[in-house]
Each structure stands twice: as C-alpha cells, then as structure tokens.
C-alpha positions in Angstrom: -5.6 7.8 11.5 -4.1 7.7 14.5 -2.6 4.2 16.3 -5.0 4.7 18.7 -7.6 4.3 16.1 -6.0 2.0 14.2 -5.6 -0.2 17.4 -8.9 0.2 18.5 -10.2 -1.0 15.3 -8.1 -4.0 15.4 -9.0 -4.9 18.6 -13.1 -4.4 17.3 -12.3 -6.6 14.2 -10.5 -10.0 16.2 -13.6 -11.6 16.4 -14.9 -10.7 12.9 -15.2 -13.6 10.6 -14.4 -12.4 6.4 -17.1 -11.0 5.2 -15.6 -11.4 1.3 -13.3 -13.9 -0.5 -10.7 -13.4 -3.2 -9.7 -16.1 -5.1 -7.7 -17.3 -7.9 -8.8 -14.1 -10.0 -7.4 -11.6 -7.9 -9.3 -8.5 -7.9 -11.9 -8.2 -10.0 -14.6 -5.6 -10.5 -17.5 -8.0 -8.6 -15.5 -8.5 -6.4 -14.3 -4.8 -5.1 -18.4 -4.1 -5.4 -18.7 -6.7 -3.0 -16.0 -4.9 -0.5 -17.7 -1.9 -1.0 -21.2 -3.1 -0.4 -20.1 -4.8 3.0 -18.1 -1.3 4.3 -21.3 0.2 3.7 -23.0 -2.4 5.7 -20.7 -3.0 8.3 -17.9 -0.3 8.5 -15.0 -2.6 9.7 -14.3 -5.9 7.5 -12.2 -8.6 7.2 -11.4 -10.0 3.5 -9.2 -13.3 3.2 -7.3 -13.7 0.3 -6.2 -16.4 -1.5 -2.7 -16.1 -2.9 0.2 -16.8 -1.6 2.6 -14.2 -2.2 2.8 -12.0 0.1 3.2 -8.1 -2.0 0.3 -9.0 -3.6 -2.0 -9.7 -1.1 -0.5 -5.8 0.2 -0.9 -4.5 -3.6 -4.1 -5.6 -3.2 -4.8 -4.0 -0.1 -3.5 -0.8 -1.6 -5.7 -1.4 -4.2 -8.6 -1.6 -2.3 -8.0 1.4 -0.4 -7.3 4.0 -3.4 -10.6 2.3 -5.0 -12.8 2.6 -2.4 -11.4 5.1 -0.1 -11.0 3.1 2.6 -8.4 2.7 5.4 -5.8 -0.2 5.5 -6.5 -1.2 9.8 -4.1 -4.9 9.3 -2.4 -7.2 6.9 -1.7 -10.3 8.8 -1.5 -13.6 7.0 -4.0 -14.1 4.3 -6.1 -11.7 6.2 -6.6 -8.5 5.7 -8.6 -5.9 7.9 -10.3 -2.6 6.4 -12.1 0.4 7.7 -14.2 3.1 6.2 -16.5 5.2 8.3 -20.0 5.8 7.3 -22.1 9.1 7.1 -23.5 8.3 10.7 -20.8 6.3 12.0 -21.6 2.9 14.0 -17.7 3.2 15.7 -16.8 6.1 17.3 -13.6 6.4 17.6 -11.9 8.7 19.9 -9.2 12.5 18.4 
C-alpha cells in the first residue's frame, strides 16, 4: 500500500471512535476475534490500547496485523488504526 493510500485512510479514521479496547489482560484470543469481526463489518477501525509502554503497543499492532492479515495505518499514543479490505470493498483506494 502506498503512502497516499495510507494518508487517505488516516484522514478517514480521524472521525472514528475506538470500536475495540485492549485492557490489562492484553491481546487475548477473544480480543483478536472482536477485532476480526469489526474489520469484517467496517474495513477501517480504531483500537484503544490501555498500556503505558509504547513498545508493547507497537508489538500488539504488529501481532494484530500479522494474525488478521491487516494493514497498519497509524499508531499514535494509545490509539492504533488498522485496515483490511473486504471482498466487496466499501473504501475505494486509488491505485
């Protein structure tokens, strides 16, 4: 995915509210399942991670993207934004 597509997705995600919150127990199987369900419904989602360590949040983002075959759009503070295209995409990205 090119930088223009990432910038476009970041602009779309600006108005989104977090649909999943990762708490003290971290990235559990049920949290991954909830993220997967939300990606199937919305394509682009915002997740709030309640962990003070930036490296832990970054590794969670990497694990989510690898496990669910998603693309990391942005990671700022306690929020991460991920994207996964549907078979019939709702969001049209320029090529």
